[in-house]
C-alpha positions in Angstrom: 107.2 5.1 133.3 109.2 3.9 130.3 107.3 6.3 128.0 108.1 9.3 130.3 111.8 8.3 130.3 111.8 8.0 126.5 110.3 11.5 126.2 112.8 13.1 128.5 116.0 11.5 127.0 115.9 13.5 123.7 115.3 16.8 125.7 118.2 16.0 128.0 120.5 15.2 125.1 119.6 18.5 123.4 120.6 20.5 126.5 123.8 18.4 126.9 124.8 19.1 123.3 124.1 22.9 123.8 126.3 22.9 126.9 129.1 20.7 125.6 129.5 22.0 122.0 128.6 25.6 122.8 125.6 25.6 120.7 123.2 28.5 121.5 119.5 27.8 121.2 117.7 30.1 118.8 116.2 33.2 120.4 113.0 34.8 119.3 113.4 37.9 117.1 111.3 40.0 119.4 113.3 39.0 122.5 116.5 39.6 120.6 115.3 43.2 119.8 114.7 43.7 123.4 118.0 42.5 124.6 120.1 44.5 122.0 119.9 48.2 122.3 121.0 50.7 119.7 123.8 53.2 120.3 122.9 56.9 120.0 123.7 58.4 116.6 126.9 60.4 116.8 126.5 64.1 116.3 128.2 65.0 113.1 129.5 68.3 111.9 127.2 68.1 108.9 124.2 67.9 111.2 125.4 70.9 113.2 125.8 73.0 110.1 122.5 71.9 108.7 120.8 73.0 111.9 122.6 76.3 111.8 121.4 76.9 108.3 117.9 75.8 109.0 117.0 77.4 112.3 119.7 79.7 113.7 118.2 83.1 114.6 121.1 85.2 113.2 120.8 83.5 109.9 117.1 84.0 109.8 117.6 87.6 110.8 120.0 88.1 107.9 117.3 86.6 105.6 115.0 89.5 106.4 117.4 91.6 104.4 115.6 90.2 101.3 112.4 91.7 102.6 114.1 95.0 103.2 115.5 94.9 99.6 112.0 94.3 98.1 110.7 97.2 100.2 113.3 99.6 98.9 112.6 98.6 95.4 108.9 99.2 95.8 109.6 102.5 97.4 111.8 103.5 94.5 109.2 102.4 91.9 106.6 104.6 93.7 108.2 107.7 92.1 107.1 106.4 88.7 103.6 105.3 89.5 100.9 106.5 87.1 98.4 109.0 88.6 94.8 109.4 87.6 94.0 113.2 87.9 90.6 114.9 87.8 91.0 118.7 87.7 88.0 121.1 87.8 88.7 124.8 87.5 86.4 127.8 87.0 87.0 131.5 86.8 84.7 134.5 86.5 85.8 136.9 83.7 84.6 140.1 82.2 84.0 139.6 78.5 82.3 142.2 76.2 81.0 144.2 79.1 79.5 141.3 80.9 80.7 138.8 83.5 80.9 135.2 82.5 82.1 132.0 84.1 84.5 129.9 82.1 86.6 126.8 83.0 87.2 123.2 82.3 87.2 119.7 83.8 90.2 117.6 82.9 90.5 113.8 83.5 93.9 112.5 82.5 96.6 110.0 83.3 99.9 111.4 84.4 102.8 109.1 83.8 106.5 109.6 84.5 109.3 107.5 83.1 112.7 106.8 84.7 114.3 108.5 81.8 112.8 111.8 83.1 110.1 112.2 80.4 106.6 113.0 81.7 103.5 112.5 79.6 99.8 113.1 80.2 96.8 111.9 78.2 93.0 112.2 78.8 89.9 114.2 78.1 88.8 117.8 78.7 85.3 119.2 79.0 84.8 122.9 78.6 82.6 124.9 81.0 80.9 128.1 79.9 80.8 130.0 76.6 84.3 129.1 75.3 85.5 128.7 71.8 89.1 127.4 71.4 90.1 126.6 67.8 93.1 124.4 68.5 91.2 122.1 70.9 87.7 122.5 69.4 86.3 122.5 72.9 82.7 123.4 72.9 81.1 121.6 75.8 82.1 118.2 74.6 84.9 115.7 75.6 88.0 116.4 73.7 91.3 114.4 73.9 94.2 116.2 75.4 97.9 115.2 75.6 101.1 116.7 76.6 104.7 116.0 77.7 107.7 117.5 79.4 111.2 116.3 79.1 114.7 117.3 80.1 117.1 117.8 77.2 120.4 118.0 79.2 120.3 117.6 83.0 118.0 114.9 84.2 117.7 113.0 80.9 118.2 109.3 81.7 120.1 110.3 84.8 118.1 111.8 87.6 117.7 111.4 91.4 114.7 109.2 91.1 116.2 106.9 88.5 119.4 106.7 90.6 117.5 105.6 93.6 115.7 103.0 91.5 119.1 101.7 90.4 120.4 101.6 94.0 117.3 99.7 95.1 117.9 97.2 92.3 121.3 96.4 94.0 119.6 95.9 97.4 118.7 92.3 96.6 122.2 91.1 95.6 123.5 93.0 98.6 121.1 91.1 100.8 122.3 87.8 99.2 125.9 88.8 100.1 125.0 89.6 103.7 123.2 86.2 104.0 126.3 84.4 102.6 128.6 86.3 104.9 126.5 85.5 107.9 126.4 81.8 106.9 130.1 81.7 106.4 130.8 83.2 109.8 128.2 81.0 111.6 129.5 77.9 110.0 133.1 78.6 110.9 132.1 79.4 114.5 129.9 76.4 114.7 132.6 74.1 113.3 135.2 75.4 115.7 132.8 75.1 118.6 131.9 71.6 117.6 135.4 70.3 117.7 136.1 72.1 120.9 133.1 70.2 122.4 134.5 66.9 121.1 138.0 67.7 122.4 136.7 68.8 125.8 134.9 65.4 126.2 138.0 63.5 125.1 140.2 65.5 127.6 137.7 64.9 130.4 137.7 61.1 129.6 141.5 61.0 129.8 141.3 62.5 133.3 138.5 60.1 134.2 140.6 57.1 133.3 143.6 58.6 135.1 141.5 59.0 138.2 140.3 55.4 138.0 143.9 54.2 137.8 144.9 56.3 140.9 141.9 55.0 142.9 142.7 51.4 142.1 146.4 51.9 143.1 145.3 53.5 146.3 143.3 50.4 147.2 146.3 48.2 146.4 148.7 50.3 148.4 146.3 50.4 151.4 146.2 46.6 151.4 149.9 46.4 151.1 150.4 48.9 153.9 148.1 46.8 156.2 150.3 43.8 155.4 153.4 45.9 156.2 154.8 45.7 152.6 155.0 49.4 152.1 155.3 52.5 154.3 152.2 54.3 155.5 153.5 57.4 153.8 153.0 55.8 150.4 149.3 55.6 151.3 149.2 59.4 151.9 151.0 60.1 148.7 148.7 57.8 146.7 145.6 59.4 148.3 147.0 62.9 147.5 147.4 61.9 143.9 143.8 60.7 143.8 142.6 64.1 145.2 144.7 65.9 142.7 143.4 64.0 139.7 139.8 64.3 141.0 140.3 68.1 141.1 141.6 68.1 137.6 138.7 65.9 136.5 136.2 68.4 138.0 137.8 71.2 136.1 137.8 69.2 132.9 134.1 68.4 133.4 133.4 72.0 133.9 135.3 72.8 130.7 133.2 70.2 128.8 130.0 71.6 130.1 131.0 75.1 129.1 131.7 73.9 125.6 128.5 72.0 125.6 126.5 75.1 126.4 128.3 77.1 123.8 127.6 74.4 121.2 123.9 74.6 122.1 123.8 78.1 120.7 124.3 76.6 117.3 121.7 73.8 117.7 118.3 75.5 117.7 115.1 73.6 117.9 111.7 75.4 118.1 113.3 78.8 118.7 115.4 77.5 121.7 119.0 76.2 122.0 119.3 72.5 122.3 122.0 71.0 124.5 123.6 67.9 122.8 123.7 64.7 124.6 127.0 63.4 126.0 126.3 60.0 124.4 126.5 61.7 120.9 130.1 62.7 121.2 131.8 61.2 118.1 135.3 60.0 117.4 137.8 62.1 115.5 137.6 61.2 111.8 140.6 60.1 109.8 142.9 62.6 108.2 142.0 63.7 104.8 144.3 64.2 101.9 145.5 67.7 101.3 144.2 69.3 98.1 146.6 69.3 95.1 148.4 72.4 93.9 146.1 72.7 91.0 143.0 72.4 93.2 144.4 75.0 95.6 145.0 77.5 92.7 141.5 76.9 91.4 140.1 77.4 94.9 142.0 80.7 95.2 140.7 82.0 91.9 137.2 81.0 92.7 137.4 82.5 96.2 138.7 85.8 94.8 135.5 86.0 92.7 132.9 84.6 95.1 133.9 85.4 98.7 131.2 87.6 100.3 133.8 90.2 101.4 134.9 90.7 97.8 131.4 90.8 96.4 130.4 93.3 99.0 133.1 95.7 97.9 132.0 95.3 94.3 128.4 96.1 95.2 129.4 99.2 97.1 131.5 100.3 94.1 128.5 100.0 91.8 126.4 102.1 94.1 129.1 104.7 94.2 129.3 104.7 90.4 125.6 105.5 90.3 126.2 108.5 92.6 129.2 109.5 90.5 127.2 109.4 87.3 124.4 111.5 88.9 126.9 114.0 90.2 128.5 114.5 86.7 125.0 114.9 85.2 124.3 117.7 87.7 127.2 119.7 86.1 125.1 120.1 82.9 122.8 123.1 82.4 119.1 122.7 82.9 117.2 122.6 79.5 113.6 121.5 79.7 111.0 121.3 76.9 107.2 121.3 77.6 104.1 120.9 75.5 100.9 120.8 77.6 97.3 121.9 77.5 96.8 125.3 79.0 96.1 125.0 82.7 94.6 128.6 83.2 90.9 129.2 82.3 91.6 132.8 81.6 93.8 131.9 78.7 90.7 130.5 76.9 89.6 134.1 76.3 92.7 134.5 74.2 91.9 131.3 72.4 94.8 129.4 73.7 94.5 125.6 74.2 98.2 124.5 74.4 101.2 126.1 75.8 104.8 125.4 74.5 108.0 126.3 76.3 111.7 125.8 76.7 113.4 126.6 79.9 117.1 127.0 80.3 119.1 127.6 83.5 122.9 127.7 83.7 124.5 127.8 87.2 127.8 129.6 87.1 129.9 128.3 90.0 128.6 124.7 90.2 130.1 124.3 93.6 127.6 121.7 94.9 127.9 119.5 91.7 131.7 119.7 91.6 131.8 118.8 95.3 129.6 115.8 94.7 131.7 114.6 91.8 134.9 115.0 93.9 133.4 113.1 96.8 132.2 110.2 94.6 135.5 110.1 92.7 137.4 109.8 95.9 135.2 107.0 97.1 135.7 105.2 93.7 139.4 105.4 94.1 139.2 104.0 97.6 137.0 101.1 96.5 139.6 100.1 93.9 142.2 99.9 96.7 139.9 98.1 99.0 139.1 95.6 96.3 142.8 94.8 95.8 143.2 94.4 99.6 140.2 92.0 99.9 141.4 89.8 97.0 144.9 89.5 98.6 143.3 88.9 101.9 141.4 85.9 100.4 144.7 84.5 99.1 146.4 84.9 102.5 143.4 83.2 104.2 143.7 80.2 101.9 147.4 79.9 102.5 147.0 80.4 106.2 144.4 77.5 106.3 146.7 75.2 104.3 149.6 76.0 106.7 147.3 75.3 109.7 146.3 71.9 108.2 149.9 70.9 107.5 151.2 71.9 110.9 148.3 70.2 112.6 149.2 67.0 110.8 152.8 67.3 111.9 151.7 67.9 115.5 149.4 64.8 115.4 152.3 62.7 114.3 154.7 64.1 116.8 152.3 64.0 119.7 151.3 60.4 118.9 155.0 59.3 119.0 155.4 61.2 122.3 152.3 59.4 123.6 153.6 56.0 122.7 156.9 56.7 124.4 155.1 58.0 127.5 153.0 54.9 127.7 156.0 52.7 127.4 157.7 54.6 130.2 154.5 54.4 132.2 154.2 50.6 131.9 157.8 50.2 132.7 157.6 52.3 135.8 154.5 50.3 136.9 156.4 47.1 136.5 159.3 48.4 138.5 156.9 49.5 141.2 155.4 46.0 141.3 159.0 44.7 141.9 159.6 47.3 144.6 162.3 49.0 142.6 160.7 52.5 142.5 158.2 54.6 144.5 154.7 55.9 144.0 156.0 59.3 143.2 157.8 58.2 140.0 154.8 56.1 138.9 152.6 59.2 139.3 155.1 61.3 137.4 155.1 58.8 134.5 151.3 58.7 134.4 151.1 62.5 134.5 153.5 62.6 131.5 151.3 60.1 129.7 148.2 62.1 130.4 149.8 65.3 129.2 151.0 63.6 126.0 147.5 62.2 125.3 146.0 65.7 125.9 148.4 67.2 123.4 147.4 64.5 120.9 143.8 65.3 121.4 144.4 69.0 121.0 146.4 68.4 117.8 143.5 66.3 116.3 141.0 69.0 117.2 143.1 71.7 115.7 143.5 69.7 112.6 139.7 69.5 112.1 139.4 73.2 112.9 142.0 73.9 110.2 139.9 71.9 107.7 136.9 74.1 108.6 139.1 77.2 108.2 140.0 76.1 104.7 136.3 75.7 103.8 135.7 79.2 105.1 138.7 80.6 103.3 137.6 79.3 99.9 134.0 80.5 100.5 132.5 77.1 100.2 129.9 77.8 102.9 128.6 80.9 101.4 127.2 79.3 98.3 124.6 76.8 99.4 123.2 75.3 102.6 125.0 72.4 104.2 123.1 69.1 103.5 122.2 66.9 106.4 124.2 63.6 106.2 122.3 60.7 107.7 124.2 58.4 110.1 123.1 54.8 110.4 122.4 53.1 113.6 124.9 50.5 114.9 124.2 48.1 117.7 126.2 48.1 120.9 128.6 45.1 120.8 
């Protein structure tokens, strides 16, 4: 009995010390992991933009422009592909009172260069009783070669070479289209993201306001049963509850709408993914405005790198190719040729090669002059469009800076208004507890506080959207994909 008492005394003292001094006994690590849960990772703007860049269908669709560009280049190069030719020709001729069959079999490679020069090289086998001195063809393989080249029109500038140059610009044009699509999607995604966050905050304000009205209704009902207030106050309090419930339903619907819209920027396995409500983040702190020097540097960089400006430059380069081709068509046609004879009958005359120069001079040149006039008009228009785009970039940057500055001022003013509204709200509630005012004035004060908080939330959302607009204005999103920024877990307190 004494041994049992001695064994239980230390255990009892241990529990007494825990209870008296607030000492908590150690908990096993596994059990502690079970009791503490981890909060969901807040959905960040960087994650939204990373998902857009990685899996958005419209951005993937714009990426196929690179495939189209490679196809155009291959098609243009097809005009200059070497061709292996095997030509067999035979004719029956009357020679020295008798009929003979003469001909040839040529095997040669026909090559055309973008400069307009065409060359051939290969072997010829004579057929029949032929003797050609300049080829020395007598039933054996003899090398043949030839060329044709334009001396004026078509030299270095010709339709096929112009198409090859245009197709060479298809790849940078595809890059510009991808950058433009990324810019627009990122701006739309950022704006929708902050609309989603603001919609949840606005709905939460209405939810808290409804909870306050429901609690007050219970208190007034109890006071009305005790005869401390008039029954009409119960009706008014109940009416305010229904009014706030209706507003909360509308705010919930607005949040769900913004949630579905945001899902169109969050694609997973070729399907939009609806973000969880638990992942709604808090508004980040205000960032410092860029300095004047940084703004000027951003403007100069945006004027040179914005997709809208680069697109005009590419179109102008394509038009310059057309203009150069049109001016070349104003030149006379002057072609020189030196090729093996392609008619077996000429062998009788002993001819193995033919040489020639062809010249053709159009008189009116209406088609060529019309093409030059059209291309020159487009070139002048592109100069004006280029100036407009560059100035538009400057205005976009200034507009984004103005939006940021005004949003900051709105945040400060709306926060001051919210503090004053909450002070009036608390004062009116205190007066109501003393019976110095009515439920109507309390409701009005609370409505004013709710409206002030809504304005504060809208101002913070507009500030974040203005920051996104500035990134779009300087062309920051058209350069490289947005990296995914990891967010660490934090336990629920």
